[in-house]
C-alpha positions as a Markdown table, in Angstrom:
| # | Residue | x | y | z |
|---|---|---|---|---|
| 1 | Met | 24.3 | 9.1 | 9.5 |
| 2 | Cys | 21.0 | 9.2 | 7.4 |
| 3 | Asn | 21.1 | 12.8 | 6.8 |
| 4 | Ile | 17.5 | 13.5 | 7.9 |
| 5 | Leu | 17.2 | 17.4 | 9.0 |
| 6 | Thr | 16.5 | 17.1 | 12.6 |
| 7 | His | 17.6 | 18.7 | 16.0 |
| 8 | Glu | 18.2 | 15.2 | 17.4 |
| 9 | Asp | 21.4 | 13.4 | 17.0 |
| 10 | Pro | 20.9 | 10.4 | 16.1 |
| 11 | Cys | 17.6 | 10.9 | 14.6 |
| 12 | Ala | 14.9 | 8.9 | 16.3 |
| 13 | Leu | 14.5 | 6.8 | 13.2 |
| 14 | Cys | 18.5 | 5.8 | 13.4 |
| 15 | Ala | 18.1 | 5.5 | 17.2 |
| 16 | Asp | 15.2 | 3.0 | 16.9 |
| 17 | Pro | 16.2 | -0.4 | 17.8 |
| 18 | Arg | 13.3 | -2.0 | 16.0 |
| 19 | Arg | 14.5 | -0.8 | 12.5 |
| 20 | Gln | 15.8 | -3.1 | 10.0 |
| 21 | Asp | 19.5 | -2.8 | 9.6 |
| 22 | Asp | 19.5 | -4.6 | 6.3 |
| 23 | Leu | 17.4 | -2.5 | 4.4 |
| 24 | Leu | 18.1 | 1.0 | 3.3 |
| 25 | Cys | 15.9 | 3.7 | 1.5 |
| 26 | Val | 17.6 | 6.3 | -0.7 |
| 27 | Val | 15.7 | 9.6 | -0.7 |
| 28 | Glu | 16.1 | 12.9 | -2.1 |
| 29 | Glu | 15.2 | 15.0 | 0.8 |
| 30 | Ser | 14.0 | 14.8 | 4.5 |
| 31 | Leu | 10.2 | 15.3 | 3.6 |
| 32 | Asp | 10.3 | 12.2 | 1.6 |
| 33 | Val | 11.3 | 10.0 | 4.7 |
| 34 | Gly | 7.8 | 11.2 | 6.4 |
| 35 | Ala | 5.8 | 10.4 | 2.9 |
| 36 | Ile | 7.2 | 6.9 | 3.2 |
| 37 | Glu | 6.9 | 6.7 | 7.2 |
| 38 | Arg | 3.3 | 7.6 | 6.7 |
| 39 | Thr | 2.7 | 4.5 | 4.9 |
| 40 | Thr | 3.7 | 2.6 | 7.9 |
| 41 | Arg | 5.0 | -0.4 | 5.7 |
| 42 | Tyr | 8.4 | 0.2 | 5.7 |
| 43 | Pro | 10.6 | -1.1 | 8.3 |
| 44 | Gly | 14.4 | -0.2 | 7.5 |
| 45 | Arg | 16.7 | 2.8 | 7.6 |
| 46 | Tyr | 17.2 | 5.9 | 5.2 |
| 47 | His | 19.5 | 7.8 | 3.6 |
| 48 | Val | 18.7 | 11.3 | 2.6 |
| 49 | Leu | 20.9 | 12.6 | -0.9 |
| 50 | Gly | 20.2 | 16.1 | -0.3 |
| 51 | His | 19.9 | 16.4 | -4.1 |
| 52 | Val | 19.4 | 14.8 | -7.5 |
| 53 | Leu | 21.6 | 14.7 | -10.4 |
| 54 | Ser | 21.1 | 17.7 | -12.2 |
| 55 | Pro | 23.8 | 19.0 | -14.8 |
| 56 | Leu | 21.7 | 22.4 | -15.7 |
| 57 | Asp | 21.9 | 23.5 | -12.1 |
| 58 | Gly | 25.3 | 22.6 | -11.7 |
| 59 | Ile | 24.5 | 19.6 | -9.2 |
| 60 | Gly | 26.8 | 16.4 | -9.9 |
| 61 | Pro | 27.8 | 13.6 | -7.9 |
| 62 | Asp | 29.9 | 15.1 | -5.4 |
| 63 | Glu | 27.1 | 17.3 | -4.5 |
| 64 | Leu | 25.0 | 14.3 | -3.5 |
| 65 | Asn | 25.9 | 12.1 | -0.1 |
| 66 | Leu | 26.9 | 9.4 | -2.2 |
| 67 | Ala | 30.4 | 8.9 | -0.6 |
| 68 | Gln | 28.6 | 8.3 | 2.7 |
| 69 | Leu | 26.2 | 6.1 | 0.9 |
| 70 | Leu | 28.8 | 3.7 | -0.2 |
| 71 | Thr | 30.7 | 3.6 | 3.2 |
| 72 | Arg | 27.1 | 2.4 | 4.7 |
| 73 | Val | 26.7 | 0.1 | 1.9 |
| 74 | Lys | 30.5 | -1.1 | 2.4 |
| 75 | Glu | 30.5 | -1.3 | 6.3 |
| 76 | Gly | 27.3 | -2.1 | 7.1 |
| 77 | Thr | 25.0 | -5.2 | 6.8 |
| 78 | Ile | 22.8 | -3.6 | 4.1 |
| 79 | Arg | 21.2 | -6.4 | 1.8 |
| 80 | Glu | 19.1 | -4.3 | -0.2 |
| 81 | Val | 19.0 | -0.5 | -1.1 |
| 82 | Ile | 15.6 | 0.9 | -2.3 |
| 83 | Val | 15.8 | 4.2 | -4.4 |
| 84 | Ala | 12.9 | 6.2 | -3.9 |
| 85 | Thr | 13.7 | 9.4 | -5.8 |
| 86 | Asn | 11.2 | 11.2 | -7.5 |
| 87 | Pro | 10.0 | 10.0 | -11.0 |
| 88 | Thr | 11.6 | 12.9 | -12.9 |
| 89 | Val | 14.5 | 12.9 | -15.5 |
| 90 | Glu | 16.8 | 13.9 | -12.7 |
| 91 | Gly | 15.2 | 11.4 | -10.3 |
| 92 | Glu | 15.7 | 8.6 | -12.6 |
| 93 | Ala | 19.1 | 9.7 | -13.8 |
| 94 | Thr | 20.0 | 9.7 | -10.1 |
| 95 | Ala | 18.5 | 6.2 | -9.6 |
| 96 | Ala | 20.5 | 4.7 | -12.5 |
| 97 | Tyr | 23.6 | 6.3 | -11.3 |
| 98 | Ile | 23.3 | 5.0 | -7.9 |
| 99 | Ala | 22.4 | 1.5 | -9.4 |
| 100 | Arg | 25.5 | 1.5 | -11.2 |
| 101 | Leu | 27.5 | 2.7 | -8.3 |
| 102 | Leu | 26.7 | -0.1 | -6.0 |
| 103 | Lys | 26.5 | -2.8 | -8.3 |
| 104 | Pro | 30.1 | -4.0 | -7.7 |
| 105 | Leu | 29.0 | -4.2 | -4.0 |
| 106 | Asn | 26.7 | -7.3 | -4.1 |
| 107 | Val | 23.6 | -5.7 | -2.9 |
| 108 | Ile | 20.1 | -5.7 | -4.1 |
| 109 | Val | 19.3 | -2.3 | -5.5 |
| 110 | Ser | 15.7 | -2.0 | -6.3 |
| 111 | Arg | 13.5 | 1.2 | -7.4 |
| 112 | Ile | 10.1 | 2.2 | -6.1 |
| 113 | Ala | 7.2 | 1.9 | -8.5 |
| 114 | Thr | 5.8 | 4.4 | -10.4 |
| 115 | Gly | 2.4 | 4.2 | -12.1 |
| 116 | Leu | -1.4 | 5.3 | -11.6 |
| 117 | Pro | -2.6 | 6.8 | -8.5 |
| 118 | Val | -5.3 | 5.0 | -6.3 |
| 119 | Gly | -8.7 | 6.2 | -7.4 |
| 120 | Gly | -7.5 | 7.9 | -10.7 |
| 121 | Asp | -9.0 | 7.5 | -14.0 |
| 122 | Leu | -7.1 | 5.7 | -16.8 |
| 123 | Glu | -8.6 | 8.2 | -19.4 |
| 124 | Tyr | -6.6 | 11.3 | -17.4 |
| 125 | Ala | -3.4 | 9.6 | -17.2 |
| 126 | Asp | -0.8 | 10.9 | -19.4 |
| 127 | Glu | 1.4 | 8.2 | -22.0 |
| 128 | Val | 4.4 | 8.0 | -19.7 |
| 129 | Thr | 2.4 | 7.3 | -16.3 |
| 130 | Met | 0.4 | 4.7 | -18.3 |
| 131 | Ala | 3.6 | 3.3 | -19.8 |
| 132 | Arg | 5.2 | 2.8 | -16.6 |
| 133 | Ser | 2.1 | 1.4 | -14.7 |
| 134 | Leu | 2.0 | -1.3 | -17.6 |
| 135 | Glu | 5.7 | -2.1 | -17.4 |
| 136 | Gly | 5.3 | -2.3 | -13.6 |
| 137 | Arg | 2.3 | -4.5 | -13.4 |
| 138 | Arg | 2.4 | -7.6 | -11.4 |
| 139 | Glu | 0.5 | -10.9 | -11.3 |
| 140 | Leu | -2.9 | -11.1 | -9.0 |
């Protein structure tokens, strides 16, 4: 169901009854799930796309697991989809495409924040990272 590469079916995360069924995190590949799980802060379910949109590499919407994503959102109890693709041109394009795809389904679509790493120095940040950090600021 989640497309995580594993020897188990369903995977341990899908089989875990403690996971929230109304929260779905969309990632590019299975390894991304591990990065999120290491935070121990995400209680929901996952959906692995397998790729991101990349016209130069011949990867379009049909090569992603989008039909399965749509089915999960339409038939499930999902109230929010968190798009956690990498902050690359392809990842951003894929996130925007998913947001447009899910908009008519009355579900919240959010995007993970991007910006400065913890422990990083501002003077070494590139312009795009600094701009995103400013745009994604939050009240203290």
